[in-house]
N, C-alpha and C positions, 0 to 999 in steps of 0.2 A: 504494500500500500504506499501511496505517495501523497504528501500534503505540501502544498505551496504556500509559502508566507510571503504576501506582497507587503514590503516595508517601504513606505513612502519616502522616508528619509533614513539617513544613516544612524539616527539616534533612537530609533524605534525597534529594538530587538525583540524577539518573541518571548525571551525570558522563560519562566516556568510553564507558560502555555505551550511553547515549542518543546520544552523538556517532556511534557506529559505525553504529547503526540508521539515522540520518540519511544517513550516507555510502552505505549500502547501498540507499537509495532509499525509505526509509520516511518518512511523515509521523508525526512523534512528538507525541503528545498527552499532557500531563501533568496528572494530577488528585491534589490534596492531600485526604487523608481528614480529618485532624485539624488545623484551622487554628492558627496561632501563639497566639492568644488562649485556646485550649483545651488547650494542651500539658499543663497540670497537671491537668486533668480531661478525660481523652480519650474518655469514653464518649458520643460524640456521634452524631447521625443522619448517614448518608451514603447517597446513592442511586447504586448502580453502574449503568453504562451497559449496553446490550445487548452481550454478547461478540461476537455476530456482526457488529457494526459495526467490527470490527478484524481485521486479519490476523495480530496477535501481541499478546500481553499480558505485560507485565513487572510483577511485583508485588515491591516493594522492602522494605527493612529497616524496623525500628521499635525503639524503646526498651522497648516493653512485651512481655509474654509472649504467645506464640501459644496458650497454654493458658488464658489469664485472662479467662474469659467475664464474671466480675464487673465487671472494670475497663474492658473494651473490648468487651463482647458485642453491644452495640447495632450495631456495624459489623463485628465479627469473625465472628460466626456468619453474617450475610448474605454476607460476602466468601467464605467456605468454600463456600456454596451456589452463588455466582457462579462459582467456580473449578470446581465440579462441572458447571455448565451450560456453561462454556467447553470442558471435556473432552468432554462429550456432543456439542458442536457441531463438535468437531475443530479448535478454535482453539489454536495452539501457546501454551504458557505458560512463561515463565522466572521462576522464584521465587528471590529473593536473600535469604539469611539468614532473617529473619522470614517473608518470602514463600516461601521453600523450606520452612520449618516448616508453614506454612499449607497448602502442597501436600500434605505428608505427612499432615496431620490430615484434610484434605478427603477424601483417598482411602484412608482406612482405617488409617493409621498413627497414632501417638501422639507427643505433644510433652510433656516434663517437664523440670524443673530438673536440671541436670547436677551432678556433685559438685564441679566447679570450672569457672570461666569460661575461655574462651579469648579473650585480649585481645592484639592485636599481630600480628606476622608469624609465621606457622608453615608448616611443610611439609605439603603434601597430596600423597598418592600415588594415581595413577590409571594405568590402562592407556591412557587418552585423553591424548595429549600437551598438548591445550589445557587440560586441567584440573589436571595435575600441577605441582608446584613450590611456590613461596612465594606465599601469599595472606594478605590482611589479614583478621583475625578481631575480632569484638567481640560475643560472645554469652554468655549464661548458661544457655541451655537446649539440649537435644538432641532429635532425633527418632528414632523407630523406624521404619525404612524400610517403607512399606506392602507388603502381600502382593502379589506379581505384578510389583513394580517391580525394576529392575535397578540395584544399587548400583554407581556408576561412580567414586567417589573416597572416600578414608577417611584418617584419621591415627589415632594411638594414643589420641586423646581422643574422637573422635565420627565417625560418618558424615559425609561432606562432599558428596556428591552422588548423586542417583539420577534415573534415567529411567523414565517410565511413559507409554506412547503418546507424545503430543506435549508432555508436560510434562518440563522439566528442572529440578530442585531443587538449589540450591547452599546450602551452609551459610556459606561465606565471602563476602566483599565485593569483587568485582571492579571496582566503581565507585569505590572510595576512592582519593582523591589527597590531598596535603597538606592543601589547603584544607577538604576534607571533614572530616578528622580534627580540625582546629582548630575547626570549628563544633561538632562533637560534644563536644569537651572544654569548650567554653564552656557547653554545656547540661547539665552534670553529669557528663560523662564523665572530667573531670580527676579527680575523687574516686575514681571506679571504678578508673582506671589506678593511681592511688597506692595504694588498698587492695589491689591486685593486686601491690604491691611494685615497680612500674616507675616510671620517670621520664618524666612526660608530655613534657617538652621534648626529650628524646632520641628519644622515639617520633615526635614531629612532625618532627624533623630526618631521621630515618630514612626516614620515609614520604615527605617532600618530596623527598628525594635520589632516590627511586625513581620519581618521577613519570612520567618518559618511559618507563621500562621497563614500569611498571603500566598505563600507557595502551595500549601496544602489546599487552600480554598481554589486556587487556579487549577490544581489538578482535579478537584471535585467538579469544577465547571466544565473543563474539557471533557471529562467522562460523561457528563450530562449531555454535551453536544454530540460526542461520538455515539453514545448509546440510543439517543433520540432523534438525531437528525442524519448521522452518517451511516447508521445501522451497521456499524463495525465492531469487531471485538478486539 
């Protein structure tokens, strides 16, 4: 079995999400859309592989807006078509934050700027045990759930997860551990955290202290996705 991780920038590794896929018997293929040298001018060309070449697709987060055709449309619009093609082919897709927003937009929902960001740890409520609880957030945009999709998780700020056929969209970041956050802060996230009225160092300490718990929760979520969407063992 093969799973492809579409990493939109060089700072969004799959972390424990990718680790669990490997533990479940998947060969994990990672492809970066925007290389480090193009981080400040991300409207690059990227060729997506055939979705049928994989047994699962994971599309990761990004620092850009899933609505921003002008800034990243050269690969954003093709990715939405690619996700539609994967859906038509019955390939299971897990979308994380930006990736979840792309799933919403690709399947008839909308994505727009929210009234305020969600940054840091917040509580998500769901009838699905693997989705409920504390998850890390770092987003400025929200989706409108596509027609026909089932909303699986939510909080008072935004929808947090939906299911549509073999697609599972998440607004939060199950892949984040302390080292992930440190990298994000080094690439401009520190100012964003401070603008939100938070202390970046405390957020790092908090996140790092939860690494073992976060990793296990990511494992449980991947198991839920594989068992319920990918139908694999």
